C-alpha positions as CSV (number, residue, x, y, z in Angstrom):
1,M,3.9,15.0,13.3
2,G,6.0,18.0,12.0
3,Y,9.0,19.1,13.4
4,S,10.7,22.7,12.3
5,F,14.1,23.7,13.9
6,N,14.5,27.3,15.3
7,P,17.5,28.6,14.0
8,T,17.7,30.9,17.1
9,F,18.4,27.9,18.9
10,L,21.8,28.1,17.9
11,Q,21.7,32.0,18.3
12,G,20.6,31.6,21.3
13,R,23.5,29.4,22.6
14,G,25.9,31.9,21.0
15,R,24.5,34.2,22.9
16,L,24.2,32.7,26.1
17,A,28.2,32.1,25.3
18,I,28.9,36.2,25.1
19,Y,26.8,37.1,28.2
20,V,28.8,34.5,30.4
21,V,32.1,36.4,28.8
22,V,30.4,39.8,29.6
23,L,29.5,39.1,33.0
24,L,33.0,37.6,34.0
25,V,34.1,40.7,32.7
26,F,31.7,43.1,34.9
27,V,32.6,40.7,37.8
28,F,36.5,41.6,37.5
29,A,35.9,45.3,37.0
30,V,33.5,45.4,39.9
31,A,36.1,43.2,41.6
32,S,38.8,46.0,40.9
33,L,37.1,48.7,41.4
34,T,35.8,47.5,45.1
35,S,39.9,46.7,45.4
36,N,40.9,50.5,44.2
37,N,38.2,51.9,47.0
38,N,39.3,50.2,49.5
39,Q,43.1,51.3,49.3
40,Q,43.3,54.8,50.9
41,T,47.1,53.8,52.2
42,P,49.7,55.9,50.9
43,A,51.5,52.9,50.2
44,S,49.2,51.9,47.7
45,G,50.6,54.8,45.3
46,Y,47.0,56.5,45.0
47,L,45.0,58.3,47.2
48,V,41.2,59.4,46.3
49,S,40.7,62.7,48.0
50,E,37.3,63.2,49.7
51,K,35.9,65.6,47.1
52,E,36.1,62.4,44.2
53,Q,35.3,59.6,46.4
54,P,31.0,60.8,46.0
55,R,31.7,60.5,41.9
56,A,33.7,57.6,42.3
57,T,30.8,55.4,44.2
58,T,28.5,56.8,41.9
59,G,30.2,55.6,39.1
60,N,30.9,52.3,40.8
61,L,26.9,52.4,41.8
62,N,26.3,53.2,37.9
63,Q,28.8,50.5,36.6
64,V,26.9,47.5,39.7
65,D,23.8,48.5,37.9
66,E,24.6,48.1,34.4
67,V,26.0,44.7,35.6
68,Q,22.7,44.2,37.5
69,R,20.7,44.7,33.7
70,Q,23.2,42.5,32.2
71,L,22.7,39.8,34.6
72,D,18.7,40.3,34.2
73,R,18.9,39.8,30.4
74,L,21.5,37.3,31.0
75,K,18.3,35.3,32.8
76,T,16.1,36.0,30.4
77,D,18.0,34.6,27.8
78,I,18.7,31.5,30.1
79,T,15.3,31.2,30.3
80,T,14.7,31.6,26.8
81,F,17.1,28.6,26.3
82,S,15.8,26.6,28.8
83,S,12.3,26.8,27.3
84,N,13.9,25.8,23.9
85,L,15.5,23.1,25.3
86,T,12.6,21.6,26.6
87,S,11.1,22.3,23.6
88,C,13.5,20.3,21.2
89,Y,13.8,17.7,23.8
90,T,9.8,17.5,24.0
91,N,10.0,17.3,20.1
92,I,12.8,14.8,20.4
93,A,10.9,12.8,22.4
94,D,7.3,12.9,19.8
95,L,10.0,11.9,16.7
96,T,11.4,9.0,18.5
97,S,7.6,7.7,19.8
98,T,6.3,8.3,16.1
99,L,10.0,6.6,14.7
100,N,9.3,3.6,16.9
101,G,5.6,3.2,15.6
102,C,6.6,3.5,12.0
103,K,9.5,0.5,13.5
104,S,6.5,-1.3,14.9
105,D,4.3,-0.9,11.4
106,F,7.3,-2.0,9.6
107,S,7.9,-5.1,11.4
108,L,4.1,-5.8,11.2
109,C,3.8,-5.2,7.6
110,K,7.4,-7.7,6.8
111,A,5.4,-10.5,8.9
112,D,2.4,-10.2,6.8
113,I,4.2,-10.1,3.9
114,A,6.5,-12.8,4.5
115,K,2.8,-15.1,5.7
116,L,1.5,-13.5,1.8
117,S,4.4,-15.0,0.5
118,A,3.9,-18.3,2.3
119,N,0.6,-19.1,1.0
120,K,1.3,-17.9,-2.6
121,S,4.2,-20.5,-2.9
122,A,1.2,-22.9,-1.1
123,V,-1.9,-21.8,-3.2
124,E,0.9,-22.1,-6.3
125,Q,2.1,-25.8,-5.5
126,I,-1.4,-26.8,-4.9
127,C,-2.6,-25.3,-8.2
128,L,0.6,-27.1,-10.3
129,N,-0.1,-30.4,-8.6
130,E,-4.2,-30.2,-9.8
131,K,-2.8,-28.8,-13.0
132,T,-0.1,-32.0,-13.4
133,G,-3.3,-34.1,-12.2
134,L,-5.9,-32.4,-15.0
135,Q,-3.2,-33.1,-17.9
136,L,-2.4,-36.7,-16.6
137,N,-6.5,-37.1,-16.9
138,L,-6.4,-35.3,-19.7
139,S,-4.2,-37.1,-21.6
140,S,-5.6,-40.6,-19.9
141,L,-9.1,-39.5,-21.8
142,E,-7.0,-38.7,-25.0
143,S,-6.0,-41.8,-25.3
144,K,-9.2,-43.5,-24.4
145,L,-10.8,-41.0,-26.9
146,S,-8.5,-42.3,-29.6
147,D,-9.1,-46.1,-28.8
148,A,-12.8,-45.3,-28.9
149,N,-12.5,-43.7,-31.9
150,Q,-10.1,-46.8,-34.0
151,N,-13.0,-49.2,-32.3
152,L,-16.2,-47.3,-33.9
153,S,-13.9,-47.1,-37.7
154,N,-13.0,-51.0,-37.1
155,L,-16.9,-51.7,-35.9
156,T,-18.4,-49.3,-38.9
157,K,-16.2,-50.9,-41.3
158,E,-17.2,-54.5,-39.8
159,Y,-21.2,-53.4,-39.7
160,D,-21.0,-52.3,-43.8
161,S,-19.1,-55.5,-44.4
162,L,-21.7,-57.7,-42.8
163,K,-24.3,-55.2,-44.2
164,T,-23.1,-56.0,-47.6
165,K,-23.1,-59.7,-47.1
166,Y,-26.5,-60.0,-45.6
167,S,-27.8,-57.8,-48.3
168,S,-25.9,-60.3,-50.9
169,L,-27.7,-63.5,-48.9
170,S,-30.9,-62.0,-48.6
171,T,-30.8,-60.7,-52.5
172,S,-29.8,-64.6,-53.6
173,A,-32.0,-66.5,-50.2
174,A,-35.1,-64.0,-52.1
175,N,-34.2,-65.2,-56.0
176,N,-34.4,-68.7,-54.9
177,I,-37.7,-68.6,-52.7
178,C,-39.2,-66.6,-55.4
179,C,-37.9,-68.8,-58.7
180,K,-39.3,-71.8,-56.0
181,A,-42.7,-70.1,-56.2
182,K,-42.4,-69.4,-60.1
183,V,-42.7,-73.0,-60.7
184,D,-46.4,-72.6,-58.9
185,N,-47.4,-69.1,-60.7
186,P,-45.5,-68.7,-63.6
187,N,-46.5,-64.7,-63.7
188,I,-43.7,-64.2,-60.6
189,K,-41.3,-62.3,-62.2
190,Y,-39.7,-59.9,-59.3
191,F,-39.2,-59.9,-55.6
192,D,-39.1,-57.6,-52.8
193,I,-37.6,-57.5,-49.0
194,E,-39.8,-55.5,-47.2
195,S,-39.4,-55.9,-43.1
196,D,-36.9,-58.6,-43.6
197,K,-39.6,-60.7,-45.4
198,V,-39.3,-62.2,-48.8
199,V,-42.4,-60.9,-51.1
200,C,-42.9,-62.5,-54.8
201,K,-44.2,-60.0,-57.3
202,E,-45.6,-60.3,-60.6
203,G,-45.5,-56.4,-61.6
204,S,-42.5,-54.7,-60.4
205,G,-39.5,-55.1,-58.0
206,T,-36.0,-56.8,-58.5
207,S,-36.3,-58.9,-61.3
208,L,-35.8,-62.9,-60.8
209,S,-32.8,-64.8,-62.1
210,C,-33.7,-68.6,-62.3
């Protein structure tokens, strides 16, 4: 809600004070004139002739009329001042209501921010705990993977060693078997190991060493 300050408000108050002073002056003037009209005795030091009395009365009436006009203008200014003052009070009440609403909204926003901050802290703590747990699991898995790779390397070496020994033993055994078979068949000169079986051959293969 917007509020525009009326500069005539303070001016009206100044004019009101001036009119009050003028009113007092006129009141004292009327009172003085009335007092002078009532003083007709020689002891007063001033006598109004019968010819001058109507003129003085007419002047007094003009002054009274002027005072009445000033009073009427003063009443109008007082009414305007009262209207401006009422409008000011209304605007102040509206501004106060708006301010209270803003304060209420601000309090709600602060409460929401506090809740969000608390939730943020809780979520951050949960994420931190999960991150720590995942890091521990990752470290454990990496350690197990390293052990498995080491075991695989050892097993590979052992397999290669056993394979070499098996090849040497199978070759030696096949050679011995075919050398014995050569006694019965002198044409046997070679041997092979096919499907884990020793085959003695006459034409091609591994040469016999008997």
